[in-house]
C-alpha positions as CSV (number, residue, x, y, z in Angstrom):
1,M,60.9,113.5,-10.0
2,K,60.4,114.8,-13.6
3,W,60.9,118.4,-12.4
4,G,64.4,117.3,-11.5
5,L,65.0,116.2,-15.1
6,V,63.8,119.6,-16.3
7,L,66.0,121.4,-13.9
8,A,69.0,119.3,-14.8
9,G,68.4,120.0,-18.5
10,V,68.1,123.7,-17.8
11,S,71.3,123.7,-15.8
12,D,73.0,122.2,-18.9
13,F,72.3,125.4,-20.8
14,A,75.5,126.7,-19.2
15,R,77.5,123.8,-20.5
16,P,79.3,124.0,-23.8
17,A,77.5,122.3,-26.7
18,E,80.4,119.9,-27.4
19,S,80.0,118.3,-24.0
20,L,76.3,117.5,-24.4
21,S,75.0,114.1,-25.2
22,L,72.8,113.9,-28.3
23,S,71.2,110.5,-27.4
24,Q,70.4,111.8,-23.9
25,N,68.7,114.9,-25.1
26,V,66.8,113.2,-27.9
27,A,65.5,110.7,-25.3
28,L,64.4,113.7,-23.1
29,M,62.7,115.3,-26.1
30,A,60.9,112.1,-27.1
31,T,59.8,111.3,-23.6
32,G,58.4,114.8,-23.1
33,L,56.5,114.7,-26.4
34,I,55.0,111.2,-25.9
35,W,53.9,111.8,-22.3
36,T,52.6,115.3,-23.0
37,R,50.3,113.7,-25.6
38,W,49.3,110.9,-23.2
39,C,48.4,113.4,-20.5
40,F,45.7,114.8,-22.8
41,V,44.4,111.4,-23.9
42,I,43.8,110.0,-20.4
43,K,40.7,110.9,-18.5
44,P,40.7,113.0,-16.3
45,R,43.3,115.2,-18.1
46,N,46.4,115.9,-16.0
47,I,47.5,119.4,-16.9
48,F,50.2,119.6,-14.2
49,L,51.8,116.4,-15.5
50,A,51.4,117.7,-19.1
51,S,53.2,120.9,-18.2
52,V,56.3,119.1,-16.8
53,N,56.4,116.8,-19.8
54,F,56.1,119.7,-22.2
55,L,58.9,121.5,-20.5
56,L,61.0,118.3,-20.7
57,F,60.4,118.3,-24.4
58,C,61.3,122.0,-24.7
59,V,64.6,121.4,-22.8
60,G,65.5,118.4,-24.9
61,A,64.6,120.2,-28.2
62,T,66.7,123.2,-27.2
63,Q,69.7,121.1,-26.3
64,T,69.4,119.0,-29.4
65,S,69.3,122.2,-31.5
66,R,72.4,123.5,-29.7
67,I,74.3,120.2,-30.5
68,F,73.3,120.3,-34.2
69,L,74.2,124.0,-34.5
70,Y,77.6,123.4,-32.9
71,H,78.4,120.5,-35.1
72,Q,77.2,122.4,-38.2
73,S,79.4,125.4,-37.2
74,L,82.5,123.1,-37.2
75,K,81.8,122.1,-40.8
76,D,79.6,123.5,-43.4
77,S,77.6,120.3,-43.8
78,T,74.0,119.5,-43.9
79,L,71.9,118.7,-40.9
80,A,71.3,115.1,-42.0
81,E,75.1,114.5,-42.2
82,E,75.6,115.9,-38.8
83,A,72.9,113.7,-37.3
84,K,74.6,110.6,-38.9
85,K,77.9,111.7,-37.5
86,A,76.6,112.3,-34.0
87,A,74.8,109.0,-34.0
88,K,78.0,107.2,-35.0
89,E,79.9,108.9,-32.2
90,E,77.3,107.9,-29.7
91,G,77.3,104.3,-31.1
92,H,81.0,104.0,-30.7
93,I,80.7,105.1,-27.1
94,I,77.9,102.6,-26.4
95,E,79.9,99.8,-28.1
96,G,82.8,100.5,-25.9
97,M,80.6,100.3,-22.8
98,V,79.1,97.0,-23.9
99,K,82.5,95.5,-24.7
100,D,84.2,96.6,-21.5
101,P,81.8,97.7,-18.8
102,Q,84.3,97.8,-16.0
103,G,86.7,100.0,-18.1
104,A,83.9,102.3,-19.0
105,L,82.9,102.6,-15.3
106,K,86.5,103.4,-14.3
107,R,86.8,106.1,-17.1
108,A,83.5,107.6,-15.9
109,E,84.7,107.7,-12.3
110,K,87.9,109.6,-13.4
111,A,85.9,112.2,-15.4
């Protein structure tokens, strides 16, 4: 199942950076990093599982870098400012989903 996440992330390399989700790719990156570490802590070590998680981290990190570079190219601002701006944008989207879940579902179906 995790290989599907890796393949989906790799397929997003063809998408423009403005259409990528920062929160989704940060989640992929964090998940990959945490579980890669865990695969080396448990006994017996699971190298195959560690490899898929490491690739999940790589995909998330690559996409996150693409998003930050895209936003930085729009304005000559610092990386921290871009992270704050992207987090605010994602927050507004999530707030809209929480306030009106049915409307968010209808908008998602149209897209």
